[in-house]
Backbone as CSV, one residue per row, in Angstrom:
resi,resn,N_x,N_y,N_z,CA_x,CA_y,CA_z,C_x,C_y,C_z
1,MET,-17.414,4.244,-7.980,-15.943,3.854,-7.761,-15.704,2.780,-8.322
2,SER,-16.180,1.768,-8.381,-15.419,0.592,-9.306,-15.379,0.479,-10.655
3,PHE,-15.994,1.349,-11.130,-15.960,1.470,-12.824,-14.849,2.455,-12.794
4,MET,-14.429,3.268,-12.029,-13.025,3.594,-12.118,-11.708,3.327,-11.661
5,ASN,-12.070,2.465,-10.752,-11.012,1.329,-10.252,-10.600,0.296,-11.285
6,GLN,-11.434,-0.302,-11.905,-11.173,-1.504,-12.376,-10.620,-1.247,-13.621
7,PRO,-10.719,-0.702,-14.512,-9.679,0.041,-15.563,-8.165,-0.327,-15.050
8,ILE,-8.103,0.795,-14.131,-6.890,1.137,-13.463,-6.109,-0.236,-13.070
9,LEU,-6.876,-0.856,-12.372,-6.300,-2.234,-11.734,-5.858,-2.934,-12.640
10,GLN,-6.321,-3.146,-13.874,-5.863,-4.050,-15.132,-4.646,-4.171,-15.284
11,TYR,-4.286,-2.897,-15.288,-2.957,-2.667,-15.938,-1.572,-2.347,-14.662
12,SER,-2.166,-2.637,-13.296,-1.249,-2.389,-12.325,-0.078,-3.068,-12.450
13,ASN,0.007,-4.680,-12.709,1.132,-5.160,-12.765,2.081,-4.909,-13.931
14,GLU,2.006,-3.986,-14.731,2.731,-3.426,-15.423,3.787,-1.834,-14.779
15,ILE,3.349,-1.873,-13.558,4.120,-0.752,-12.852,5.807,-1.240,-12.545
16,ARG,6.587,-0.555,-12.991,7.807,-0.783,-12.496,8.315,-0.165,-11.743
17,SER,7.770,1.056,-11.267,8.260,1.981,-10.085,7.991,1.319,-8.798
18,ALA,8.877,1.472,-7.690,8.845,1.216,-6.160,7.443,1.643,-5.679
19,VAL,6.344,0.975,-5.072,5.186,1.294,-4.808,5.048,0.485,-3.031
20,LEU,4.814,1.232,-2.504,4.429,0.908,-0.731,2.912,1.480,-0.857
21,VAL,2.254,0.032,-0.233,1.023,0.372,0.092,0.739,0.071,1.341
22,ILE,0.060,0.974,2.286,0.001,1.224,3.532,-1.661,0.997,3.866
23,HIS,-2.132,0.196,4.733,-3.300,0.459,5.197,-3.657,-0.310,6.411
24,GLY,-4.674,0.336,7.416,-4.792,-0.135,8.704,-5.988,-1.587,8.715
25,GLU,-4.941,-2.438,9.249,-5.715,-3.619,9.429,-7.318,-3.710,9.571
26,LYS,-7.710,-2.623,10.591,-9.222,-2.434,11.071,-9.582,-1.909,9.961
27,ALA,-9.245,-1.105,8.884,-10.249,-0.191,7.962,-11.095,-1.086,7.309
28,HIS,-12.282,-0.421,6.956,-13.102,-1.233,6.421,-12.865,-1.276,4.619
29,SER,-11.740,-0.364,4.168,-11.388,-0.696,2.935,-10.086,-1.707,2.657
30,CYS,-9.738,-2.144,3.642,-8.241,-3.011,3.588,-8.466,-4.138,2.740
31,TYR,-9.367,-4.682,2.382,-9.668,-5.680,1.363,-9.327,-4.835,-0.136
32,PHE,-9.325,-3.848,-0.381,-9.055,-3.475,-1.571,-7.410,-3.102,-1.599
33,SER,-7.004,-3.040,-0.670,-5.460,-2.671,-0.744,-4.807,-4.108,-0.921
34,ARG,-5.378,-5.432,-0.482,-4.811,-6.145,-0.495,-4.889,-6.979,-1.909
35,ASP,-6.547,-6.311,-2.276,-6.743,-7.141,-3.886,-5.852,-6.076,-4.602
36,ALA,-5.373,-4.877,-4.379,-4.817,-4.136,-5.450,-3.394,-4.495,-5.687
37,TYR,-2.848,-5.099,-4.414,-1.371,-5.352,-4.072,-1.334,-6.788,-5.005
38,ALA,-2.405,-7.468,-4.762,-2.333,-8.915,-5.271,-2.178,-8.705,-6.874
39,ALA,-3.164,-7.751,-7.338,-2.938,-7.687,-8.891,-1.886,-7.103,-9.524
40,MET,-1.103,-6.340,-8.672,0.132,-5.695,-8.996,1.369,-6.377,-9.000
41,VAL,1.454,-7.526,-8.469,2.240,-8.322,-8.115,2.426,-9.499,-9.212
42,LYS,0.803,-9.879,-9.440,0.771,-11.125,-10.087,1.474,-11.041,-11.621
43,ASP,2.211,-11.639,-11.803,2.582,-11.654,-13.443,3.517,-10.385,-13.693
44,ASN,3.887,-9.992,-12.729,4.715,-8.660,-12.684,6.250,-9.103,-12.389
45,PRO,7.357,-8.763,-13.390,8.699,-9.220,-13.123,9.153,-8.475,-12.211
46,ARG,8.800,-6.944,-11.887,9.403,-6.408,-10.758,8.365,-6.183,-9.693
47,THR,8.694,-7.432,-8.805,8.039,-7.558,-7.625,8.915,-6.801,-6.166
48,ASP,10.118,-6.935,-6.772,11.123,-6.628,-5.285,10.949,-5.419,-4.927
49,ASN,10.593,-4.418,-5.642,10.454,-2.946,-4.930,8.892,-2.717,-4.908
50,LYS,8.160,-3.969,-4.815,6.807,-3.582,-4.082,6.442,-3.894,-2.706
51,GLU,5.530,-3.539,-1.844,5.301,-4.355,-0.588,3.828,-3.460,-0.035
52,LEU,3.413,-4.390,0.564,2.112,-4.297,1.254,2.265,-4.103,2.545
53,LEU,2.150,-2.982,3.588,2.375,-2.720,4.763,1.162,-2.913,5.296
54,ILE,0.699,-3.662,6.415,-0.520,-3.885,6.919,-0.445,-3.244,8.312
55,ILE,-0.825,-2.041,8.834,-0.723,-1.672,10.249,-1.478,-2.507,10.973
56,PRO,-1.335,-3.521,12.246,-2.152,-4.049,12.991,-2.834,-3.196,13.826
57,ASP,-4.522,-3.608,13.985,-5.351,-2.961,14.824,-5.378,-1.620,14.273
58,ALA,-4.915,-0.550,13.289,-5.409,0.497,12.731,-6.579,0.470,12.055
59,VAL,-7.106,1.679,11.860,-8.031,2.207,11.323,-7.382,3.509,10.138
60,HIS,-8.493,3.994,9.365,-8.149,5.053,8.506,-7.617,6.197,9.824
61,THR,-8.150,6.481,10.308,-7.566,7.981,10.985,-6.635,7.679,12.058
62,ASP,-6.077,6.407,12.186,-4.980,6.274,13.025,-3.762,6.687,11.879
63,LEU,-4.160,6.478,10.751,-3.075,6.838,9.489,-3.047,8.145,9.088
64,TYR,-3.783,8.859,9.683,-4.027,10.376,9.134,-3.107,11.436,10.196
65,ASP,-3.126,11.193,11.205,-2.496,11.866,12.156,-1.522,10.996,13.383
66,GLY,-2.234,9.512,13.534,-1.208,9.001,14.418,-2.216,8.746,15.726
67,GLY,-2.620,10.117,16.050,-2.980,10.366,17.312,-2.391,9.744,18.680
68,GLU,-3.479,9.158,19.666,-2.650,8.241,20.481,-2.327,6.601,20.323
69,THR,-2.407,6.424,18.914,-2.075,5.316,18.437,-0.556,5.041,18.055
70,ASN,-0.063,6.100,17.897,1.232,6.176,16.830,1.463,5.087,15.948
71,ALA,0.200,5.013,15.076,0.447,4.012,13.953,1.217,4.309,12.703
72,ILE,1.536,5.494,12.643,2.048,5.984,11.333,3.431,5.373,11.382
73,PRO,3.855,4.333,10.367,5.365,4.144,10.549,6.425,4.868,9.678
74,PHE,6.336,5.873,10.472,7.620,6.985,9.660,8.833,6.350,9.496
75,ASP,9.579,5.182,10.096,10.556,4.745,10.302,10.548,3.696,8.780
76,LYS,9.421,3.444,8.478,9.357,2.357,7.521,9.307,3.201,6.136
77,LEU,8.613,4.405,6.353,8.360,5.086,5.017,9.884,6.005,4.709
78,GLU,10.776,6.132,5.587,12.029,7.270,5.469,12.758,5.881,4.762
79,GLN,12.916,4.644,5.291,13.425,3.481,4.824,13.290,3.317,3.363
80,PHE,11.859,3.314,3.157,11.646,2.851,1.746,12.120,3.794,0.597
81,PHE,11.862,5.381,1.128,12.133,6.376,0.194,13.543,6.437,-0.140
82,MET,14.120,6.304,1.087,15.982,6.274,1.027,16.260,4.967,0.004
83,GLU,15.725,4.050,-0.039,16.056,2.946,-0.522,15.499,3.061,-2.199
84,TYR,14.450,3.473,-2.355,13.993,3.643,-3.650,13.945,4.634,-4.446
85,LEU,14.027,6.027,-3.598,13.921,7.524,-4.286,15.677,7.957,-4.430
86,LYS,16.307,7.149,-4.950,17.611,7.883,-5.045,17.769,8.707,-6.084
């Protein structure tokens, strides 16, 4: 996987479209979303429409169906889509 991701991340700071990265704080791969977001906004003139949303105490499965935790930020998703998908 790292061979596949590395070239993609090299150009992520050229993304002009809106991006919302959502990850559970306790998910084992949270570091990857943090690193990918940092690479995307570094030297990118369009950072006003980029956001990293880390869900406290959540793991991957919490963000698939919400389960008992209600971790899926539906209000935030709606707000982001309404603002940037006009």
